[in-house]
C-alpha positions, 0 to 999 in steps of 0.5 A, spaced: 500 500 500 502 507 498 505 510 504 502 517 507 506 523 505 505 529 510 504 536 506 506 543 508 499 544 510 497 542 518 494 535 519 494 534 511 496 528 508 496 524 501 498 518 498 499 517 490 496 512 486 500 509 480 495 506 476 490 512 477 493 518 473 492 526 473 495 531 468 500 525 467 502 524 474 500 519 479 493 522 482 493 524 489 488 522 495 488 527 500 486 526 508 486 530 514 488 528 521 485 531 528 484 530 535 477 528 537 475 526 544 482 525 546 483 520 540 487 522 533 482 521 527 484 520 520 478 522 515 479 522 507 477 528 503 478 526 496 482 525 490 486 531 486 483 529 480 476 531 483 478 538 485 481 536 492 488 540 494 492 540 500 489 547 501 482 545 500 483 539 505 486 544 510 480 549 510 475 543 511 480 540 517 480 547 520 472 548 520 472 541 523 477 543 529 473 549 530 467 546 531 469 541 536 472 546 540 465 550 540 461 544 540 458 546 533 456 541 528 459 538 524 464 535 528 467 530 522 467 529 515 463 524 515 457 528 518 459 534 514 457 529 508 451 527 511 449 534 512 450 536 505 447 530 502 441 531 507 441 538 504 441 536 497 435 531 498 431 536 501 432 541 496 431 536 490 424 534 494 422 541 494 424 542 487 420 535 485 414 538 489 414 545 485 414 541 479 408 537 481 405 543 483 406 546 476 404 539 473 398 539 477 396 546 475 397 544 468 393 537 468 387 541 471 387 546 465 389 541 460 385 542 453 382 536 450 386 538 444 392 537 448 390 531 451 389 528 444 396 531 441 399 527 447 395 521 445 396 521 438 404 521 438 403 515 443 398 511 438 403 513 432 409 510 435 406 504 439 399 502 435 401 503 428 394 503 424 390 506 430 393 512 430 390 513 423 383 511 426 384 516 432 386 522 427 379 520 423 375 520 429 378 526 432 376 530 426 369 528 427 370 530 435 374 537 433 368 541 432 365 540 439 371 539 443 377 543 440 380 548 445 375 546 450 379 545 457 378 537 458 375 539 466 369 543 463 367 537 458 360 535 461 356 529 460 351 533 456 357 536 451 358 528 450 351 527 449 350 533 444 356 530 440 354 523 440 346 525 438 349 530 432 354 525 429 348 520 429 344 524 424 350 523 419 354 518 421 353 510 422 352 508 429 359 504 429 363 510 427 360 514 432 361 508 437 369 509 435 369 516 436 366 516 443 371 510 445 376 515 443 374 520 448 374 515 453 381 513 451 383 520 452 381 521 459 383 514 461 390 514 458 391 522 460 389 520 467 394 514 468 400 518 465 398 524 470 397 529 465 389 530 467 387 530 474 379 532 473 373 529 472 371 523 467 365 525 463 365 518 460 363 514 466 356 516 465 355 516 457 351 511 454 355 508 447 350 508 441 348 501 439 351 498 433 346 492 432 344 492 424 350 497 423 353 493 417 352 494 410 347 489 407 348 491 399 353 487 395 354 487 388 352 481 383 357 478 378 354 482 373 354 489 377 361 488 378 363 487 371 359 493 369 362 497 375 369 495 373 368 496 365 366 503 367 372 505 371 377 502 367 377 507 361 376 513 367 382 511 372 386 505 372 388 506 379 380 506 381 379 500 377 385 496 379 384 497 387 376 495 386 378 489 382 383 487 387 378 488 393 373 484 390 378 478 389 382 478 395 376 481 400 382 487 402 380 493 406 382 499 403 388 501 408 391 494 406 391 496 399 393 503 400 399 500 404 401 494 399 408 493 397 411 489 391 415 485 396 409 482 399 407 479 393 409 472 392 409 471 384 411 464 384 406 461 389 401 466 387 400 469 394 399 476 397 401 478 404 397 484 407 402 486 413 399 489 420 392 489 418 386 492 422 387 486 427 394 487 428 396 480 424 399 479 417 394 475 412 396 471 406 391 471 400 391 467 394 391 471 387 386 469 382 388 470 374 385 477 373 388 480 379 395 477 377 394 480 370 392 486 373 398 486 377 403 484 372 400 490 367 402 495 373 409 492 374 410 493 367 408 500 366 412 501 373 418 498 370 418 503 364 420 509 369 425 505 373 425 498 377 421 498 383 424 496 389 420 491 394 418 497 398 415 500 393 408 501 394 403 498 389 398 503 389 401 510 390 398 516 390 401 521 385 407 523 389 409 516 391 406 516 398 401 512 401 394 514 399 389 517 404 383 516 401 380 512 395 380 515 388 374 520 387 372 517 381 369 511 384 364 515 388 362 518 382 361 512 378 358 508 384 353 513 385 351 514 378 350 506 377 347 504 384 346 509 389 340 514 386 335 515 391 338 510 396 338 514 403 339 508 407 347 508 408 347 500 409 344 500 402 349 504 398 355 502 394 361 504 397 368 502 396 368 497 402 362 494 399 367 491 394 370 487 400 363 485 403 361 483 396 367 478 395 366 475 402 358 474 400 361 471 393 365 466 397 359 464 402 354 463 396 359 459 393 359 454 399 366 456 402 366 454 410 366 460 414 373 458 417 376 459 410 372 465 409 375 468 415 382 466 413 381 470 407 377 476 410 381 477 416 375 477 421 378 476 428 372 472 430 367 467 426 362 471 430 364 477 426 361 473 419 355 471 422 351 476 418 353 472 412 351 466 414 344 467 411 347 467 404 349 460 404 342 458 407 339 462 401 343 459 396 342 452 398 335 453 398 335 456 391 339 450 389 334 445 392 328 450 389 331 449 382 332 442 382 324 441 384 322 446 378 324 440 374 318 436 377 314 442 377 312 442 384 315 446 390 309 446 394 312 441 399 319 445 400 320 447 407 325 453 407 331 452 411 331 458 415 325 455 419 326 451 425 324 444 426 318 444 431 
């Protein structure tokens, strides 16, 4: 062990550490000696590299010796350090208390918009597509709550928004918007960003029974739609064709990239779908030919990468909405005089149509689920009647050959 060396300062000693260097020389470790209660005490002060010098160590020793003589505190370096540590801890507690006071004031006065801004950043980073859905729902809620302090939002305000939205939006859409409000209050409370009352505790959510779309296209109607779209807009035609034969959602097609297409085995994989899972669907000949034509046209401008979008917008990015021409054509062909939104043909009707065709052709619901990506079989229950009706029609056509249908019992009637 290194030898203690006495300095020119009274009661100050040091020893050198050959392995620890400071300014090219062995670092010095300083200590002081003094007498307390008739006994000699030696206490460490610190390293030269950490700012301790013989002079500063002498100042510390002088303070300790003086306190011993007068009975003041502290009377040792260890006690001096403890007192200093407790002082810093008290200051830190006071600082944290002030921060918490300010945060509480801010949390009490946070606006609805500010709560959404915090949540959307979280959703974009951790919930993927949920961020997009949250933005869509916020756009519905913004006219009612933007800029309003969250603590001032009442059950009456939420009910007024719900009733107003139900006049122009489906119950399911309004249900999602109400769920966003509930999520904002819950999340921000858990994150310590909001400390006020939660108006959603007493809000009734709209019932969504019978909310699903009823209208689907016949094969002839689908052919007419595609024929009308093709000369007007190739993107509208190709998106429609692929939705029909893969049962894909618009968001899945908008985010589809060339690397997700398996030409060899004839499959396309939709990544990070609505339920958070990937889904692989076979490609039929019409879809394969359409994709090959798009790829040929794209190669004229340069070889696409696996990460290139199959259906990009005009700037090469992800499409935010379906091509406008689709609505124009669908309204002209199918929606004149139709007021019930469930009976109107929209782009999502093509997914509904593809699923309906599968069921009508006798495909079992588990296979349909694998193609459509519905999270549970119960979500497909609204399609089950199509299979029953289709089988009943087949039996009726068979009975037509005998010229008598009087004894045919509808399959939908329960046996008694």
